[in-house]
C-alpha positions as CSV (number, residue, x, y, z in Angstrom):
1,M,67.4,5.7,-36.7
2,G,65.0,4.3,-34.0
3,S,62.2,6.8,-34.4
4,F,60.3,7.8,-37.5
5,S,59.3,11.4,-38.3
6,I,56.0,12.5,-39.7
7,W,57.5,12.6,-43.2
8,H,58.3,8.9,-43.0
9,W,54.7,8.1,-42.1
10,L,53.3,10.3,-44.9
11,I,55.4,8.5,-47.4
12,V,54.3,5.1,-46.1
13,L,50.6,6.3,-46.3
14,L,51.1,7.6,-49.8
15,I,52.5,4.2,-50.9
16,V,49.7,2.3,-49.3
17,V,47.1,4.5,-51.0
18,M,48.8,4.0,-54.3
19,V,49.0,0.2,-53.9
20,F,45.4,-0.4,-52.6
21,G,43.5,2.6,-53.8
22,T,41.1,4.8,-51.8
23,K,38.0,2.7,-52.5
24,K,39.6,-0.5,-51.2
25,L,40.9,1.3,-48.1
26,K,37.4,2.7,-47.4
27,N,35.9,-0.7,-47.7
28,I,38.5,-2.2,-45.3
29,G,37.8,0.6,-42.8
30,G,34.1,0.0,-43.0
31,D,34.5,-3.7,-42.5
32,L,36.9,-3.2,-39.6
33,G,34.4,-0.8,-37.9
34,G,31.5,-3.2,-38.4
35,A,33.6,-6.0,-36.9
36,V,34.5,-3.9,-33.8
37,K,30.8,-2.9,-33.4
38,G,29.7,-6.5,-33.7
39,F,32.3,-7.6,-31.1
40,K,31.2,-4.9,-28.6
41,D,27.5,-5.9,-29.0
42,G,28.5,-9.6,-28.5
43,M,30.4,-8.7,-25.3
44,K,27.4,-6.8,-24.0
45,E,24.9,-9.6,-24.8
46,G,27.3,-12.2,-23.3
47,G,27.7,-10.3,-20.1
48,S,24.0,-9.8,-19.5
49,A,23.1,-13.4,-20.4
50,A,25.8,-14.7,-18.0
51,A,24.4,-12.6,-15.2
52,D,20.8,-13.9,-15.7
53,D,21.8,-17.6,-15.6
54,K,22.1,-19.4,-12.3
55,P,25.7,-20.5,-11.5
56,V,26.5,-24.0,-12.6
57,G,29.0,-26.3,-11.0
58,P,32.0,-27.7,-12.8
59,A,31.3,-30.2,-15.6
60,G,31.4,-33.8,-14.6
61,Q,30.4,-33.1,-11.0
62,V,27.1,-34.6,-9.9
63,T,25.2,-33.1,-7.0
64,N,22.6,-35.0,-4.9
65,A,19.7,-33.3,-6.6
66,Q,21.0,-34.3,-10.0
67,S,21.6,-37.9,-9.0
68,V,18.1,-38.3,-7.6
69,D,16.5,-36.9,-10.7
70,K,18.5,-39.2,-13.0
71,A,17.6,-42.3,-10.9
72,S,13.9,-41.6,-11.2
73,D,14.1,-40.6,-14.9
74,K,12.9,-43.6,-17.1
75,T,13.8,-42.0,-20.4
76,T,17.6,-42.5,-20.0
77,I,19.1,-44.9,-22.5
78,D,22.3,-46.7,-21.7
79,V,24.6,-47.3,-24.7
80,E,27.9,-49.1,-25.0
81,A,30.7,-47.6,-27.1
82,R,32.6,-50.0,-29.3
83,Q,36.1,-49.5,-30.7
84,K,36.4,-49.5,-34.5
85,S,38.7,-52.3,-35.7
């Protein structure tokens, strides 16, 4: 009862082909293959781009070099957030 034989899987495959048709299954297979290829390419590009960049500290943490640059930068605009009533 716990394991399926090859005949069970062939019957399931036959029913799936009858319901969806071979053309629809071919399109689904092509779309799935394209998605996997795109994912692999994205992982390769992401890995090489991350290796090229210099390491950055955690967000919200200011180092001495950053605080000196911001103090001398005259293009910074201070704004005040107001709460909507």
